[in-house]
C-alpha positions as CSV (number, residue, x, y, z in Angstrom):
1,M,108.3,121.6,126.3
2,T,104.7,122.4,124.4
3,E,103.7,126.0,123.8
4,V,100.2,126.5,124.6
5,A,98.2,129.1,122.8
6,V,94.7,130.7,123.6
7,I,92.5,131.8,120.6
8,T,89.2,133.7,121.6
9,I,86.5,133.7,119.2
10,P,82.8,134.6,119.3
11,A,80.5,131.8,120.5
12,N,78.6,132.0,117.4
13,E,81.6,131.2,115.1
14,W,82.2,128.6,117.3
15,N,79.0,126.8,117.3
16,E,79.1,127.5,113.4
17,A,82.6,125.6,113.1
18,R,81.8,122.7,115.3
19,A,78.3,122.3,113.4
20,L,80.8,122.3,110.0
21,L,82.9,119.7,111.7
22,M,80.2,117.7,112.5
23,S,78.5,117.8,109.1
24,L,81.8,116.6,107.5
25,N,82.2,113.8,110.0
26,E,78.6,112.5,109.0
27,K,79.4,112.8,105.2
28,V,83.0,110.9,105.7
29,N,81.1,108.3,107.7
30,E,78.6,107.8,105.2
31,L,81.4,107.5,102.3
32,V,83.2,105.0,104.5
33,D,79.9,103.0,105.1
34,K,79.5,103.0,101.2
35,A,83.1,101.7,100.5
36,H,82.7,98.9,102.7
37,K,79.7,97.9,101.3
38,D,81.2,97.8,98.0
39,M,84.1,95.3,99.6
40,L,83.5,91.6,100.9
41,T,85.6,90.0,103.4
42,P,86.6,86.3,102.4
43,K,83.9,84.5,104.5
44,E,81.2,87.0,102.5
45,V,82.9,85.6,99.1
46,C,82.9,82.1,100.4
47,A,78.7,82.6,101.1
48,M,78.0,84.5,98.2
49,L,79.8,81.7,95.8
50,K,78.7,78.9,98.1
51,I,82.4,77.7,97.9
52,G,84.6,77.0,101.1
53,R,87.7,78.6,102.2
54,T,90.1,76.1,100.8
55,T,88.3,76.7,97.1
56,Y,88.6,80.8,98.0
57,D,92.2,80.4,98.9
58,R,93.3,78.5,95.6
59,Y,91.0,81.0,93.6
60,V,93.3,84.1,95.2
61,R,96.5,81.8,94.5
62,E,95.5,81.1,91.1
63,G,94.8,84.8,90.6
64,I,91.0,84.2,89.8
65,I,90.0,86.3,92.6
66,T,91.9,89.7,93.3
67,T,92.1,90.8,96.9
68,T,93.1,94.1,98.8
69,R,94.3,94.6,101.7
70,I,93.9,97.1,104.2
71,S,96.6,98.4,106.3
72,N,100.3,97.1,105.6
73,K,100.6,95.5,109.3
74,K,101.0,91.9,109.8
75,Y,97.6,91.0,110.2
76,S,96.0,93.5,107.6
77,K,92.5,92.9,106.6
78,V,91.9,91.4,103.3
79,L,89.0,92.5,100.9
80,V,87.6,91.6,97.8
81,K,85.6,94.1,95.5
82,R,82.0,93.1,95.1
83,G,82.0,94.1,91.4
84,D,85.0,91.7,90.9
85,I,83.1,89.0,92.2
86,E,79.9,89.7,90.2
87,T,81.8,90.2,86.8
88,L,83.5,86.6,87.4
89,V,80.1,84.9,88.1
90,K,78.6,87.1,85.1
91,N,81.3,85.9,82.9
92,G,80.9,82.1,83.9
93,I,84.8,82.1,85.2
94,I,83.5,80.9,88.7
């Protein structure tokens, strides 16, 4: 059985804590959005490089493009760092 505890705090302290949590939530969401902008899906990489999926897969297999898996599940999401692709293009590797 689960114990239930009731804690009483003044309303102003509750409102301050709630506002702080909401502010932290917004900041975390901003950081997550920024991180996702720095990462590309395979489809976005193909569009950026103007290549097909088969060529993309070959680049990954050959180690030219490094991927990152999000989650350890069977169908985890594969992403590529935007900076890595830009470096490969800049250096003439792709």
